[in-house]
N, C-alpha and C positions, 0 to 999 in steps of 0.2 A: 208132731212136727218132724218125725223121723223121715218122712217122705222126701224132705229136702236133700237128705244125704244120698238119695237114689237118683236125683236129677244130675245129668252130665255137668261136670265142673265148668265147662266153657259156657254153658247156658246161664249158670248162676252168675258167673263173672260179667257176662253181657248185661244181665238185668241189674247187677250191682252198679255198673257205670251209669245206667239210665236213672236209677233212683237218686244216686249221688249228684246228678246234674242239676237237681232242683235246689241245692243248698244256697247258691248265690242269690237267686231271685227271692227266696224266702227271707234271707237275712236283709236284703234291700227293703223288704216290706215292713220291717219293724218300725213302730212309731217313735218311741223314745228310749228303749232299752239300750244300754251300752254293751260293748263287746264282752265284758266279764259277766254281766247279767245274762246275756244270751248264752254264754258258755255254761253257766251254772244250770239254767233251766233246761237247756237242750240236753245236757248230760244227765240231768235227773230223769227226764222222760225216756231218754235212751236206756238208762239203767232199769227202769220199770219194764220196758219192752224186753230187755235181755233176760231179766228174772222170769218174766212170763214165758219166754221162749224156752228157757232151760227147764222150768217146771213142767211145761207141757210136753217137752221132748223126753226128759229123763225122770220126771216125777220124783220119787224119793232118792234117786241117785244123783240129783242135781248137785248137791253139795260135794259128793265124791268126785264128780266130773271136774268141778272147779279145783278141788284139792289135787286131783291127778295131773292137772296141767302144770303144777309145780312152778319152779323158777322160770322155765321158758314162757309160761303164761304171764307171769308177773312182768318179766322183761319186755315181752311183746306189748303188754298193756301200757308200760311206761312210754315206749317209743310212739305208740299210737296216740297216747294222750297229748304228746307234744305236737303231733300233727293236727289235732283238734284245735289247739291253741293257735297254731300258725294259720289254720283255715279261717277261723273267725276274725282274727286280726287282719289278715291280708285282704279279705273281702271288704272290710270297712275302710281300707286304705288305698285300694287300687281297683281296676276294673275286673269284672267277672272273667273276661277273656284272658287277661294277663294271668290270673290265678290258675285257670284250668289248663292253659297251654304249658305253664310251668309244671303243673301236676303231671301232665302227660309225659314228661321226661322220666317218669319213674321207671319205665322199662329199661332205660339206659343205665340208671343206677342199679337196677336188678342185675343187669349184665355184669357190671363192675363188681358188685358185692358177691354175685354168684361165682365169679372167678376166684375171689379170695376165700370165700367160706364154703362153697360147694364144689370147688375144683372144676367148674365149667369153663371150658376154653373160650377165648374171645378171638374170633377169626378176623382177618383183615377187613372184611365187609362190616362186621360189627364194630370194629375200631373206628372205621370211617363214619359210621352212623353216630357213634358217640361224639366224635369231633363235630359233626354237623349239628347235633342237638345242643352241645355245649355252646357252640357259636350262636345258636338261636337264643339261648338263655342269656348270654352275654349281651346280645343286641337288645333284648327286652329290658334287662336290668340297666344297661347303659343309657337307653332312651328315657328310662324312668328318673334319671338324675335331674334332667331338665324339667320333667313334668311333675316332680314332687312326690312320686309314688314309689320311691326307692325302698323305703322301709316295708311297704306292702309286698313288693316283689321279693325282697329278702326273706320276709316271713313266709311267703308262699313256698320258698325253697325247702323249708322244714318239712313240708308235706310229702313230696316224693322221696326225700331221703329217708325219713322215718318210716313211711309206709313200706318202702323197699326192705328196710331192716325187718319189719314185721313179717313180710312174705318169706324172707330168707329163713327166719326162725321157724315159720310154719313148714317150709320145705325140709328143714333139717330134722323136724320131728313129725313126720307124716302120720305116725300112729297115735299121736295125741290129738284130742279134740281141742282146738285152740279158740273156740268161741269164748271160753273164759278169759282169754287175753283181751278181748274187746270189753268184757265185763270189768276187768281191772282198769282199763283205759277210761271207762265211764266214771268210776269211783275217783280216780286221780284228777280228771278234768273238772269234775264237780267240786272237788276240794280246791283246785286252783281258782275257780270262779267264786266260790264262797269266800275265800280269803281276800281276794282282790276286788270284790264288788263293794261299793260304798253302801248300797242298799239292794235287797233282793226283791223289793216290791216293784212289780211291773203292771202294765195295763192288761185288761182281759184279751185284747187283740194280740198283744205281744205274747201272752201266755198261750194262746191258741197257736200262734206261729211257732213257738218253742216246741209245742207238741208235734207239729208237722215236721219240724227239723229233727227232733229226737227219735220219733218212731218210724214213719215211712221213709224219710230221707236217709237218716243215719243208721238206724237199727237194721232195717231191711237191707240197705246197701252193704253194710259190713258183715252181717250174718251171711249174706250170699257170697261175698268175695272170700270170707274166711273159710267157708266150707268148700267153695269151688276151687280155691287155689291149692287145696290138698292134693288134687289129682290133675291139675293143669300146669304145664311147664311155665316157669317164671316169665319167660319172654312172651308167651301167649297171653298170660294174665294182663300184661302191660298193653298188648294190642287190643284186647277186648274192652279194657277199661277206657279206651279212647272214646267210647260212647259218651262219657262225661264231657270230654273236651269238645265234642261235636255239638251236643245239645245245649250245654250251659250258655255259650255265647248267643245261641238262638233265643233262649228264654230271656236273656238280658236285653236283647234287641226288641223282642216282641212286647215285653211288659214294661220296660223302662227306657226304651229308645237309646240304649247304651251302645254307642258305636266307638270303639277304641281307635287310636291312630293307626295309619296304614302299617307302620313299623311293627306293631303288635301282631298283625296278621301275617306279615312276612316272617317274623321270628317264630310265630306259632306254626306256620307252614313248614319251616325248617325242622322244628322239633317233631311234628307229626310225621313228616317224610322220613326222618331218621328212625322213628319208632317202627314205621311200616317196613323199612328196609331191614331193620334188625329182626323183626318178628317173622317176616316172610322167609328169612333164612332158616328159622327154626322149623318151618312147616315143610321144608323140602324132605322128600323121602330119602332114607339112607341108601347108599349105593355100595357095591363091592362086598 
């Protein structure tokens, strides 16, 4: 599996967004499993996929790679595990479009965290993009007060915030393989699900859906973005991950006829426009 490390980072991030876009529709397809049951089984299959990846990639060195990640790996795993919780809970409480549009604001959080922790300057254009994105999130959350999905939208905010923290940790330690960080996140989220579930028994269909969530959707997605973000600028990662925001509402519409209110698309458009403005600035060639 070492060949993945030779693929350009931007391509891996692009594929990551595509795989992650299937999460909402898969969760919508569960028969009776509750959020904590889904979290446990998804995390379990996710862990099995990661262990397989680490063994195939590093063989006898797999344990040393996990150990070498040290505290940054554990810290990154903790923040990512809270994103997993926020994702499962938000998808069950609000629309797929709401969740992915809020997730797409992660590039603006990356800009803010990059300023504080990586000393990356925020230009006037970036600042205006942040204001636009925040306005979109406020519009979406404000509208959810009347629609009853406020808790779901607030839970969704955990995702871009904690994911951005993970990317900043990866960027601060570019010489460390941070795939173990998502290994730790799987352990922690499985523990959350185990403790909070009334029962771990689910139907065969739900078990199959858990496998699809844990392996192709989650493991592939996060292995790709974790490896790809090592060599890809933080703002560019956010732009490429918009693949998830574009495809996820389409899957929700095609498979579940899920059409959110107009205000959601207006707010989502504001967020995506802000992300594009912010990211295009990073792609400009340096002058002088």
